[in-house]
Backbone as CSV, one residue per row, in Angstrom:
resi,resn,N_x,N_y,N_z,CA_x,CA_y,CA_z,C_x,C_y,C_z
1,MET,157.702,78.795,90.259,157.468,78.964,91.694,156.038,79.398,91.976
2,LEU,155.479,80.210,91.090,154.083,80.602,91.276,153.166,79.395,91.116
3,LYS,153.496,78.507,90.187,152.714,77.281,90.033,152.745,76.436,91.309
4,ILE,153.869,76.454,91.997,153.978,75.708,93.251,153.008,76.276,94.282
5,LEU,152.887,77.597,94.350,151.942,78.214,95.282,150.504,77.891,94.894
6,VAL,150.243,77.762,93.601,148.906,77.343,93.152,148.599,75.938,93.669
7,LEU,149.568,75.035,93.552,149.370,73.675,94.053,149.182,73.671,95.565
8,GLN,149.961,74.472,96.264,149.814,74.583,97.712,148.402,74.997,98.093
9,THR,147.869,75.968,97.385,146.534,76.476,97.681,145.462,75.452,97.363
10,LEU,145.605,74.786,96.239,144.598,73.809,95.826,144.503,72.626,96.782
11,TYR,145.668,72.176,97.278,145.702,70.930,98.047,146.010,71.135,99.528
12,THR,146.006,72.403,99.994,146.221,72.709,101.414,147.507,72.062,101.920
13,LEU,148.610,72.379,101.284,149.891,71.765,101.609,150.782,72.730,102.387
14,SER,151.487,72.203,103.367,152.530,72.975,104.029,153.751,73.019,103.115
15,ASP,154.754,73.815,103.496,155.953,73.898,102.657,156.659,72.545,102.584
16,ASP,156.761,71.857,103.715,157.423,70.547,103.717,156.625,69.528,102.902
17,ALA,155.298,69.550,103.060,154.461,68.626,102.288,154.536,68.938,100.798
18,THR,154.670,70.223,100.471,154.797,70.605,99.066,156.073,70.028,98.458
19,GLU,157.171,70.159,99.175,158.436,69.594,98.703,158.301,68.091,98.461
20,PHE,157.692,67.376,99.405,157.535,65.929,99.266,156.654,65.571,98.075
21,GLN,155.519,66.274,97.926,154.582,65.937,96.853,155.169,66.229,95.480
22,ILE,155.975,67.272,95.371,156.616,67.554,94.078,157.539,66.408,93.683
23,ARG,158.240,65.861,94.664,159.148,64.747,94.388,158.393,63.438,94.177
24,ASP,157.183,63.336,94.724,156.467,62.064,94.744,155.444,61.917,93.621
25,ARG,154.839,63.012,93.180,153.733,62.930,92.218,154.197,63.289,90.809
26,LEU,153.931,62.402,89.880,154.242,62.687,88.480,153.375,63.821,87.951
27,SER,152.119,63.888,88.418,151.224,64.949,87.946,151.746,66.321,88.360
28,PHE,152.302,66.431,89.573,152.876,67.699,90.014,154.090,68.056,89.163
29,MET,154.923,67.075,88.877,156.128,67.323,88.086,155.774,67.779,86.676
30,ARG,154.758,67.146,86.075,154.321,67.557,84.731,153.766,68.976,84.757
31,PHE,152.977,69.292,85.779,152.397,70.634,85.879,153.486,71.699,86.013
32,LEU,154.561,71.366,86.734,155.649,72.318,86.963,156.711,72.278,85.868
33,GLY,156.583,71.315,84.942,157.565,71.210,83.869,158.891,70.643,84.324
34,LEU,158.883,69.782,85.338,160.106,69.199,85.871,160.276,67.775,85.354
35,GLY,161.517,67.400,85.082,161.834,66.036,84.700,162.423,65.282,85.875
36,PHE,162.638,63.987,85.696,163.193,63.169,86.774,164.585,63.644,87.181
37,GLU,165.310,64.216,86.232,166.682,64.617,86.519,166.773,66.022,87.125
38,ASP,165.637,66.759,87.159,165.643,68.138,87.657,165.532,68.175,89.181
39,ALA,166.194,69.154,89.758,166.116,69.353,91.202,164.821,70.088,91.541
40,ALA,164.106,69.596,92.540,162.851,70.229,92.958,163.135,71.254,94.048
41,PRO,162.442,72.392,94.048,162.626,73.379,95.118,162.293,72.774,96.471
42,ASP,163.119,73.076,97.472,162.851,72.542,98.802,161.899,73.466,99.559
43,ALA,161.548,73.068,100.782,160.563,73.812,101.574,161.039,75.235,101.856
44,LYS,162.328,75.413,102.127,162.857,76.743,102.428,162.742,77.661,101.221
45,THR,162.982,77.128,100.036,162.872,77.928,98.815,161.432,78.376,98.586
46,VAL,160.494,77.485,98.845,159.077,77.834,98.697,158.703,78.944,99.673
47,TRP,159.155,78.803,100.911,158.859,79.821,101.923,159.453,81.175,101.537
48,LEU,160.705,81.165,101.054,161.364,82.416,100.684,160.655,83.095,99.517
49,PHE,160.218,82.314,98.539,159.523,82.901,97.393,158.227,83.570,97.843
50,ARG,157.446,82.888,98.702,156.202,83.473,99.194,156.479,84.711,100.049
51,GLU,157.586,84.672,100.799,157.958,85.830,101.620,158.346,87.014,100.737
52,HIS,159.043,86.765,99.647,159.396,87.845,98.719,158.130,88.450,98.101
53,LEU,157.162,87.606,97.765,155.891,88.115,97.241,155.216,89.033,98.245
54,THR,155.274,88.632,99.514,154.634,89.423,100.568,155.319,90.765,100.733
55,ARG,156.631,90.755,100.817,157.374,92.004,101.036,157.259,92.956,99.852
56,ALA,157.094,92.399,98.672,156.932,93.240,97.479,155.482,93.629,97.232
57,CYS,154.568,93.142,98.084,153.123,93.397,97.902,152.687,92.998,96.492
58,ALA,153.241,91.881,96.005,153.034,91.491,94.613,151.723,90.765,94.379
59,ILE,151.070,90.277,95.431,149.852,89.504,95.216,148.767,90.350,94.565
60,ASP,148.720,91.648,94.899,147.726,92.522,94.278,147.988,92.669,92.775
61,ASP,149.264,92.776,92.395,149.604,92.897,90.978,149.291,91.602,90.226
62,LEU,149.578,90.463,90.858,149.288,89.177,90.227,147.786,88.986,90.040
63,PHE,147.024,89.347,91.078,145.566,89.220,90.990,145.021,90.136,89.899
64,ALA,145.508,91.365,89.855,145.046,92.321,88.841,145.439,91.867,87.438
65,ALA,146.630,91.271,87.303,147.076,90.801,85.988,146.175,89.682,85.475
66,PHE,145.797,88.753,86.365,144.917,87.671,85.925,143.521,88.199,85.620
67,ASP,143.065,89.189,86.396,141.757,89.784,86.128,141.754,90.478,84.763
68,ALA,142.855,91.170,84.442,142.965,91.811,83.128,142.968,90.761,82.019
69,TRP,143.610,89.608,82.272,143.616,88.516,81.293,142.210,87.980,81.084
70,LEU,141.437,87.848,82.167,140.051,87.395,82.046,139.233,88.363,81.196
71,ARG,139.433,89.646,81.437,138.697,90.653,80.657,139.077,90.567,79.186
72,GLY,140.360,90.305,78.925,140.797,90.146,77.553,140.169,88.944,76.873
73,LYS,139.793,87.940,77.658,139.110,86.764,77.139,137.605,86.988,76.973
74,GLY,137.144,88.182,77.334,135.729,88.498,77.184,134.910,88.374,78.450
75,TYR,135.557,88.030,79.572,134.831,87.868,80.835,134.825,89.194,81.595
76,LEU,134.040,90.129,81.088,133.927,91.432,81.739,133.060,91.315,82.990
77,ALA,133.278,92.230,83.925,132.440,92.287,85.121,131.087,92.857,84.711
78,MET,130.032,92.028,84.794,128.726,92.410,84.264,127.612,92.058,85.243
79,SER,126.440,92.630,84.991,125.187,92.293,85.689,125.175,92.674,87.157
80,GLY,126.026,93.604,87.557,126.060,94.021,88.950,127.079,93.231,89.758
81,GLN,127.189,93.575,91.028,128.190,92.921,91.876,127.615,92.581,93.239
82,ILE,128.201,91.550,93.854,127.775,91.069,95.159,128.954,91.187,96.110
83,ILE,128.725,91.770,97.277,129.786,92.036,98.245,129.483,91.315,99.550
84,ASP,130.506,90.716,100.127,130.335,90.055,101.420,131.702,89.836,102.042
85,ALA,131.697,89.361,103.287,132.940,89.082,104.007,132.796,87.769,104.751
86,SER,133.934,87.140,105.035,133.924,85.881,105.773,135.173,85.800,106.634
87,ILE,135.041,85.168,107.785,136.163,85.035,108.717,137.025,83.851,108.307
88,ILE,138.333,84.073,108.252,139.302,83.018,107.983,140.068,82.769,109.284
89,ALA,139.917,81.588,109.818,140.499,81.283,111.128,142.022,81.246,111.074
90,ALA,142.626,81.539,112.233,144.069,81.462,112.424,144.325,80.791,113.768
91,PRO,145.548,80.286,114.003,145.843,79.679,115.306,145.574,80.661,116.440
92,ARG,144.884,80.214,117.451,144.493,81.094,118.559,145.696,81.502,119.402
93,GLN,145.702,82.771,119.792,146.750,83.302,120.646,146.292,83.251,122.105
94,ARG,147.140,82.721,122.962,146.820,82.634,124.385,147.416,83.839,125.107
95,ASN,146.745,84.963,125.015,147.230,86.196,125.621,146.425,86.548,126.856
96,THR,147.060,87.235,127.780,146.371,87.701,128.977,145.531,88.927,128.642
97,ASP,144.646,89.302,129.556,143.812,90.484,129.339,144.669,91.743,129.199
98,ALA,145.736,91.818,129.980,146.618,92.987,129.910,147.330,93.048,128.557
99,GLU,147.748,91.889,128.056,148.404,91.853,126.747,147.439,92.228,125.636
100,LYS,146.190,91.775,125.743,145.181,92.131,124.744,144.930,93.636,124.732
101,ALA,144.847,94.220,125.917,144.605,95.669,126.011,145.767,96.441,125.389
102,THR,146.990,95.977,125.624,148.166,96.648,125.053,148.167,96.548,123.530
103,LEU,147.786,95.386,123.014,147.732,95.201,121.563,146.687,96.093,120.927
104,ARG,145.531,96.240,121.591,144.479,97.118,121.050,144.944,98.566,120.969
105,GLU,145.880,98.939,121.812,146.427,100.301,121.778,147.520,100.449,120.725
106,GLY,147.824,99.359,120.037,148.860,99.393,119.011,150.266,99.302,119.563
107,LYS,150.409,98.821,120.791,151.712,98.720,121.432,152.127,97.251,121.571
108,ILE,153.380,97.046,121.947,153.915,95.697,122.167,154.080,95.480,123.668
109,PRO,153.524,94.419,124.218,153.715,94.144,125.652,155.195,94.071,126.012
110,ASP,155.547,94.589,127.191,156.954,94.628,127.603,157.570,93.239,127.656
111,ALA,156.797,92.246,128.112,157.329,90.885,128.219,157.682,90.316,126.847
112,TRP,156.975,90.747,125.803,157.271,90.270,124.452,158.490,90.977,123.875
113,ALA,158.571,92.297,124.129,159.668,93.083,123.576,161.016,92.603,124.103
114,ALA,161.009,92.059,125.319,162.255,91.574,125.916,162.656,90.213,125.376
115,LYS,161.750,89.560,124.646,162.027,88.230,124.098,161.725,88.230,122.599
116,PRO,162.711,88.588,121.769,162.481,88.681,120.310,161.944,87.395,119.689
117,ASN,162.389,86.249,120.168,161.926,84.980,119.596,160.438,84.770,119.883
118,LYS,160.016,85.132,121.081,158.604,85.020,121.431,157.782,86.013,120.626
119,LEU,158.307,87.236,120.481,157.591,88.266,119.723,157.386,87.835,118.275
120,ALA,158.367,87.136,117.700,158.267,86.699,116.302,157.171,85.671,116.101
121,GLN,156.775,84.987,117.162,155.742,83.961,117.065,154.358,84.475,117.475
122,LYS,154.253,85.747,117.797,152.988,86.319,118.216,152.337,87.098,117.069
123,ASP,151.104,86.762,116.775,150.360,87.461,115.728,149.666,88.659,116.352
124,ARG,150.161,89.843,116.038,149.622,91.074,116.637,148.531,91.712,115.781
125,ASP,148.240,91.127,114.629,147.247,91.704,113.729,145.903,90.990,113.783
126,ALA,145.913,89.676,114.025,144.652,88.924,114.102,143.873,89.344,115.349
127,ARG,142.553,89.204,115.284,141.692,89.623,116.385,140.575,88.608,116.618
128,TRP,139.994,88.677,117.808,138.817,87.876,118.153,137.556,88.591,117.695
129,THR,136.555,87.819,117.367,135.238,88.362,117.056,134.198,87.288,117.349
130,LEU,132.948,87.693,117.358,131.850,86.759,117.561,131.111,86.569,116.247
131,LYS,130.971,85.329,115.852,130.245,85.010,114.631,128.887,84.430,114.990
132,ARG,127.845,85.018,114.421,126.498,84.506,114.680,126.255,83.233,113.887
133,ALA,125.732,82.238,114.565,125.444,80.953,113.921,124.103,80.436,114.432
134,LYS,123.495,79.567,113.648,122.205,78.984,114.024,122.399,77.537,114.446
135,ALA,121.767,77.186,115.539,121.863,75.822,116.060,120.469,75.318,116.402
136,ARG,120.355,73.999,116.522,119.077,73.368,116.877,119.277,72.466,118.104
137,PRO,119.380,73.059,119.297,119.556,72.234,120.493,118.284,71.454,120.824
138,ALA,118.476,70.250,121.338,117.333,69.401,121.688,116.714,69.863,123.007
139,LYS,115.377,69.879,123.043,114.653,70.222,124.257,114.363,68.949,125.065
140,ALA,113.783,69.156,126.238,113.471,68.023,127.107,112.468,67.071,126.461
141,ASP,111.559,67.618,125.644,110.562,66.769,124.998,111.060,66.119,123.714
142,GLY,112.335,66.321,123.387,112.916,65.701,122.203,112.846,66.543,120.952
143,THR,112.122,67.651,120.969,112.031,68.533,119.805,113.252,69.443,119.735
144,LYS,113.439,70.018,118.569,114.558,70.920,118.366,114.047,72.263,117.848
145,ALA,114.545,73.316,118.419,114.150,74.668,118.003,115.380,75.417,117.514
146,LYS,115.235,76.154,116.441,116.355,76.899,115.886,116.625,78.140,116.747
147,VAL,117.842,78.274,117.218,118.244,79.427,118.012,119.531,80.000,117.426
148,GLU,119.791,81.262,117.706,120.998,81.920,117.223,121.997,82.020,118.358
149,ILE,123.223,81.581,118.099,124.267,81.622,119.104,125.448,82.418,118.571
150,ALA,126.303,82.884,119.472,127.498,83.633,119.093,128.713,82.742,119.316
151,VAL,129.463,82.493,118.261,130.636,81.629,118.324,131.895,82.492,118.270
152,PRO,132.767,82.427,119.284,134.006,83.217,119.237,134.974,82.655,118.205
153,MET,135.556,83.536,117.395,136.513,83.114,116.368,137.692,84.073,116.357
154,PHE,138.856,83.540,116.017,140.086,84.326,115.997,140.724,84.225,114.618
155,GLY,141.153,85.348,114.089,141.814,85.301,112.796,141.657,86.573,112.001
156,TYR,141.388,86.403,110.724,141.297,87.515,109.781,139.960,87.458,109.051
157,LYS,139.703,88.483,108.286,138.455,88.539,107.538,138.768,88.896,106.085
158,THR,138.198,88.109,105.182,138.340,88.392,103.760,137.084,89.099,103.264
159,HIS,137.273,90.214,102.589,136.175,90.998,102.024,136.294,90.918,100.506
160,VAL,135.252,90.486,99.827,135.332,90.295,98.383,134.113,90.868,97.681
161,SER,134.324,91.152,96.413,133.245,91.555,95.509,133.323,90.662,94.287
162,ILE,132.202,90.040,93.916,132.160,89.197,92.723,131.179,89.805,91.726
163,ASP,131.416,89.515,90.451,130.445,89.960,89.459,129.329,88.924,89.363
164,ARG,128.113,89.398,89.183,126.957,88.495,89.161,126.943,87.612,87.919
165,LYS,127.469,88.105,86.813,127.402,87.378,85.554,128.216,86.098,85.585
166,HIS,129.493,86.192,85.989,130.392,85.055,85.905,130.772,84.476,87.263
167,GLY,130.697,85.290,88.321,131.052,84.808,89.649,132.527,84.919,89.992
168,PHE,133.309,85.656,89.191,134.724,85.840,89.502,134.893,86.847,90.640
169,VAL,135.901,86.625,91.476,136.276,87.622,92.475,136.953,88.765,91.737
170,ARG,136.397,89.962,91.859,136.938,91.109,91.134,137.743,92.055,92.024
171,ARG,137.371,92.164,93.270,138.077,93.017,94.223,138.127,92.287,95.562
172,PHE,139.192,92.518,96.318,139.259,91.920,97.649,140.147,92.766,98.549
173,THR,139.938,92.628,99.831,140.831,93.207,100.830,140.796,92.295,102.040
174,VAL,141.773,92.453,102.911,141.901,91.600,104.091,142.089,92.472,105.318
175,THR,141.354,92.158,106.378,141.454,92.874,107.640,141.510,91.860,108.775
176,SER,141.618,92.363,109.985,141.481,91.480,111.137,140.026,91.046,111.247
177,ALA,139.787,89.973,111.976,138.420,89.452,112.097,137.496,90.432,112.803
178,GLY,138.060,91.336,113.589,137.228,92.280,114.325,136.765,93.482,113.516
179,ALA,137.224,93.628,112.279,136.836,94.782,111.458,135.374,94.670,111.039
180,HIS,134.703,95.811,110.938,133.296,95.823,110.544,133.181,95.676,109.034
181,ASP,132.260,94.816,108.605,132.094,94.551,107.170,131.774,95.824,106.395
182,GLY,130.806,96.592,106.899,130.328,97.752,106.163,131.386,98.802,105.920
183,ALA,132.397,98.868,106.795,133.438,99.883,106.648,134.348,99.611,105.454
184,GLN,134.286,98.405,104.896,135.154,98.037,103.776,134.467,98.127,102.420
185,LEU,133.255,98.650,102.390,132.509,98.711,101.130,133.283,99.451,100.047
186,ALA,133.818,100.603,100.377,134.530,101.405,99.374,135.778,100.695,98.862
187,ASN,136.384,99.852,99.691,137.631,99.177,99.308,137.407,98.008,98.354
188,VAL,136.200,97.469,98.312,135.942,96.301,97.455,134.963,96.596,96.329
189,LEU,134.393,97.784,96.298,133.456,98.114,95.229,134.182,98.144,93.889
190,ASP,133.657,97.418,92.921,134.274,97.325,91.594,133.684,98.394,90.682
191,ALA,134.492,99.405,90.393,134.025,100.514,89.568,133.896,100.136,88.107
192,THR,134.461,98.978,87.701,134.433,98.592,86.291,133.207,97.772,85.919
193,ASN,132.389,97.390,86.899,131.219,96.578,86.582,130.266,97.373,85.702
194,THR,129.779,96.736,84.653,128.967,97.445,83.658,127.556,97.746,84.129
195,ALA,127.104,97.108,85.223,125.772,97.367,85.773,125.908,98.089,87.110
196,SER,124.849,98.763,87.519,124.934,99.618,88.708,124.498,98.930,89.997
197,ASP,123.845,97.772,89.925,123.295,97.137,91.122,124.391,96.560,92.012
198,VAL,124.215,96.757,93.325,125.147,96.242,94.328,124.350,95.509,95.395
199,TRP,124.631,94.201,95.565,123.949,93.392,96.582,124.874,93.185,97.770
200,ALA,124.293,93.225,98.976,125.050,92.957,100.201,124.057,92.703,101.330
201,ASP,124.549,92.137,102.441,123.649,91.861,103.562,123.516,93.084,104.460
202,THR,122.814,92.919,105.575,122.480,94.064,106.432,123.696,94.725,107.070
203,ALA,124.837,94.022,107.141,126.030,94.613,107.736,126.507,95.838,106.952
204,TYR,126.105,95.937,105.692,126.529,97.051,104.842,125.487,98.172,104.778
205,ARG,124.372,97.988,105.463,123.304,98.989,105.429,123.621,100.123,106.397
206,SER,123.923,101.274,105.861,124.165,102.477,106.662,123.935,103.693,105.773
207,LYS,123.688,104.837,106.392,123.483,106.061,105.627,124.734,106.430,104.838
208,ALA,125.899,106.208,105.458,127.151,106.543,104.780,127.349,105.685,103.533
209,ASN,127.070,104.397,103.635,127.237,103.513,102.474,126.212,103.792,101.395
210,GLU,124.984,104.084,101.808,123.960,104.415,100.814,124.342,105.683,100.058
211,ALA,124.854,106.670,100.776,125.274,107.917,100.134,126.472,107.680,99.215
212,TYR,127.383,106.811,99.649,128.564,106.527,98.833,128.173,105.835,97.531
213,LEU,127.277,104.866,97.609,126.844,104.164,96.399,126.155,105.122,95.436
214,ALA,125.317,106.004,95.982,124.623,106.973,95.129,125.621,107.907,94.442
215,LYS,126.638,108.309,95.175,127.657,109.192,94.609,128.439,108.512,93.503
216,GLN,128.623,107.172,93.633,129.353,106.413,92.621,128.468,105.985,91.460
217,GLY,127.200,106.385,91.497,126.285,106.024,90.419,125.818,104.588,90.499
218,ARG,125.833,104.012,91.706,125.413,102.630,91.908,124.037,102.574,92.562
219,ARG,123.322,101.491,92.301,121.990,101.303,92.877,122.062,100.264,93.988
220,SER,121.657,100.651,95.184,121.772,99.773,96.339,120.723,98.666,96.327
221,LYS,121.223,97.440,96.456,120.365,96.281,96.667,120.699,95.638,98.019
222,ILE,121.168,96.479,98.948,121.549,96.003,100.276,120.295,95.654,101.070
223,HIS,120.365,94.575,101.833,119.222,94.131,102.621,118.760,95.218,103.593
224,PHE,117.459,95.302,103.765,116.906,96.207,104.757,117.157,95.650,106.151
225,ARG,117.445,96.543,107.085,117.716,96.130,108.456,116.554,96.555,109.358
226,ARG,116.186,95.655,110.228,115.107,95.953,111.174,115.585,96.955,112.215
227,GLN,114.828,98.020,112.386,115.142,99.022,113.383,114.726,98.540,114.773
228,PRO,115.387,99.022,115.827,115.025,98.612,117.189,113.545,98.860,117.482
229,SER,112.895,97.845,118.007,111.468,97.867,118.392,110.526,98.007,117.198
230,LEU,111.065,97.888,115.982,110.224,97.990,114.782,110.471,96.778,113.885
231,ASP,109.424,96.289,113.274,109.535,95.182,112.334,109.662,95.720,110.907
232,LEU,110.186,94.883,110.043,110.243,95.250,108.639,108.833,95.280,108.059
233,THR,108.628,96.144,107.116,107.335,96.192,106.439,107.211,94.991,105.505
234,PRO,106.014,94.606,105.115,105.856,93.493,104.168,106.648,93.686,102.880
235,LEU,106.710,94.913,102.381,107.474,95.169,101.157,108.969,94.983,101.381
236,GLN,109.455,95.387,102.565,110.869,95.207,102.861,111.232,93.730,103.004
237,ARG,110.369,92.964,103.655,110.617,91.530,103.785,110.619,90.851,102.410
238,GLN,109.689,91.265,101.552,109.636,90.708,100.199,110.896,91.071,99.417
239,ALA,111.344,92.315,99.574,112.564,92.748,98.876,113.780,91.977,99.377
240,ASN,113.862,91.741,100.688,114.993,90.990,101.240,115.036,89.556,100.722
241,ARG,113.858,88.932,100.602,113.822,87.570,100.078,114.318,87.522,98.641
242,ALA,113.905,88.495,97.850,114.347,88.540,96.456,115.851,88.796,96.363
243,ARG,116.356,89.649,97.229,117.780,89.971,97.207,118.625,88.808,97.708
244,SER,118.098,88.027,98.631,118.832,86.874,99.155,119.119,85.860,98.060
245,LYS,118.207,85.694,97.129,118.397,84.724,96.048,119.597,85.096,95.178
246,VAL,119.853,86.387,95.051,120.999,86.850,94.263,122.261,86.866,95.128
247,ARG,122.138,87.409,96.328,123.300,87.592,97.195,123.939,86.261,97.598
248,SER,123.144,85.206,97.695,123.663,83.918,98.155,124.718,83.333,97.219
249,ALA,124.816,83.841,95.995,125.802,83.313,95.046,127.231,83.500,95.545
250,ILE,127.463,84.503,96.372,128.830,84.758,96.846,129.281,83.705,97.844
251,GLU,128.334,82.985,98.437,128.712,81.932,99.391,129.475,80.809,98.694
252,THR,129.309,80.682,97.381,130.058,79.676,96.623,131.561,79.933,96.716
253,VAL,131.946,81.195,96.738,133.360,81.551,96.843,133.923,81.086,98.179
254,PHE,133.244,81.432,99.265,133.741,81.081,100.588,133.720,79.571,100.809
255,ALA,132.692,78.892,100.289,132.627,77.438,100.423,133.782,76.778,99.674
256,GLY,134.066,77.270,98.472,135.159,76.714,97.689,136.501,76.892,98.372
257,GLN,136.711,78.057,98.957,138.006,78.335,99.576,138.166,77.611,100.910
258,LYS,137.126,77.601,101.727,137.247,77.012,103.058,137.156,75.492,103.048
259,HIS,136.252,74.951,102.234,136.024,73.509,102.258,136.867,72.763,101.226
260,ARG,136.981,73.304,100.019,137.770,72.615,98.996,139.265,72.923,99.143
261,PHE,139.592,74.202,99.395,140.997,74.571,99.555,141.478,74.386,100.996
262,GLY,140.550,74.295,101.946,140.937,74.210,103.352,141.636,75.466,103.829
263,LEU,141.162,76.633,103.389,141.838,77.892,103.681,141.914,78.142,105.184
264,PHE,143.127,78.311,105.671,143.404,78.558,107.086,144.702,79.346,107.157
265,VAL,144.716,80.455,107.875,145.899,81.315,107.929,146.841,80.822,109.025
266,ARG,147.920,80.171,108.618,148.921,79.702,109.583,150.124,80.637,109.662
267,THR,150.129,81.675,108.853,151.219,82.635,108.872,150.977,83.673,109.964
268,ILE,151.951,84.547,110.168,151.873,85.556,111.217,151.888,86.934,110.580
269,GLY,150.890,87.748,110.909,150.848,89.121,110.424,149.862,89.323,109.282
270,LEU,149.368,90.560,109.186,148.359,90.887,108.183,148.910,90.787,106.766
271,ALA,150.157,91.195,106.552,150.731,91.178,105.205,150.784,89.755,104.654
272,ARG,151.231,88.808,105.474,151.295,87.422,105.020,149.898,86.831,104.852
273,ALA,148.973,87.233,105.729,147.597,86.753,105.585,146.997,87.249,104.280
274,ARG,147.323,88.476,103.891,146.808,89.017,102.626,147.348,88.218,101.442
275,THR,148.620,87.833,101.503,149.188,87.013,100.444,148.483,85.663,100.376
276,LYS,148.280,85.042,101.538,147.622,83.736,101.601,146.207,83.803,101.038
277,ILE,145.434,84.782,101.481,144.041,84.904,101.045,143.977,85.385,99.601
278,GLY,144.901,86.259,99.208,144.941,86.705,97.818,145.212,85.561,96.864
279,LEU,146.092,84.645,97.255,146.348,83.458,96.430,145.095,82.599,96.314
280,ALA,144.339,82.490,97.420,143.096,81.711,97.378,142.104,82.341,96.408
281,ASN,142.020,83.666,96.377,141.124,84.346,95.437,141.592,84.147,93.997
282,LEU,142.895,84.213,93.784,143.450,84.021,92.443,143.193,82.606,91.938
283,VAL,143.451,81.619,92.794,143.249,80.224,92.405,141.764,79.928,92.207
284,TYR,140.908,80.535,93.028,139.469,80.346,92.828,139.055,80.849,91.445
285,ASN,139.545,82.013,91.058,139.214,82.541,89.731,139.722,81.621,88.622
286,LEU,140.900,81.038,88.837,141.448,80.106,87.848,140.543,78.889,87.693
287,LYS,140.118,78.307,88.806,139.231,77.144,88.745,137.874,77.522,88.157
288,CYS,137.377,78.707,88.503,136.094,79.164,87.970,136.180,79.316,86.445
289,PHE,137.295,79.861,85.959,137.480,80.026,84.520,137.496,78.663,83.820
290,LEU,138.230,77.705,84.387,138.304,76.375,83.778,136.940,75.697,83.770
291,TRP,136.171,75.898,84.840,134.829,75.302,84.894,133.911,75.919,83.843
292,ILE,133.966,77.236,83.689,133.122,77.907,82.695,133.514,77.465,81.283
293,GLU,134.824,77.387,81.028,135.294,76.997,79.698,134.911,75.567,79.342
294,ALA,134.783,74.704,80.364,134.478,73.287,80.123,133.004,73.037,79.946
295,ARG,132.159,74.025,80.242,130.705,73.819,80.090,130.347,73.679,78.615
296,PRO,129.426,72.810,78.315,128.990,72.676,76.915,128.255,73.930,76.464
297,VAL,128.501,74.308,75.227,127.836,75.473,74.660,126.418,75.124,74.267
298,ALA,125.470,75.967,74.683,124.054,75.702,74.360,123.838,75.794,72.857
299,ALA,123.056,74.882,72.351,122.793,74.867,70.903,121.867,75.998,70.516
């Protein structure tokens, strides 16, 4: 059943599509160890298994078990760590302003409480946020200038830490999309990394985080942030450029999950979103391990 969830993650399959593909593809049957005469799990069975994983909070244990297996193979967390976060979209909720205000207070709107079926279809954990993006709108003269725009997004946020040496996801947590990146530093910092350097973007730059890293015996490589009405010094700009070359490696994780896996949270609630995103991190590590193992050894 866990192999079925791996296939679901790799190929962005719904439960019904998973049932069909298991019955239709010989490669899926071989991977799962099923013969022509064996009964394949149906969509409801797949859903129930994933739900049991969620209720047991088992995804963290599964992720930790595979990480321990990697370490046993010699893939220790080395050369420092890179921390970042990315928004994982979810189906947008069409709520009124009053309903949004009630949800922010941690309460359930009265109209929802009176309709259990409607309440079951409402995601009370996902949040809206603004994501900064760069665009090149055309001007009247035909030229294009790069400008920064704010794109509204709804869903959850995945926070991860990877080791610089191998690129495996070593720690992760999941929050609503509205959570601040820097507040999750302590939750994703990998204490087992053999090097002290920690890379992150300006969202993690704060006095509290700098003090926390120093207390943990870590060396901050977090990007310098421009203060209001002040520019960065030449040395700070040079340091940021050097740090960007290292920090950008973590974008490979998000690109792999969003573009190759098609990661999108269609479930309801933070617990199920954590299972979904945790599986994506686990499967990413599996693919990363296979890619590293397949590389030719340098002579």
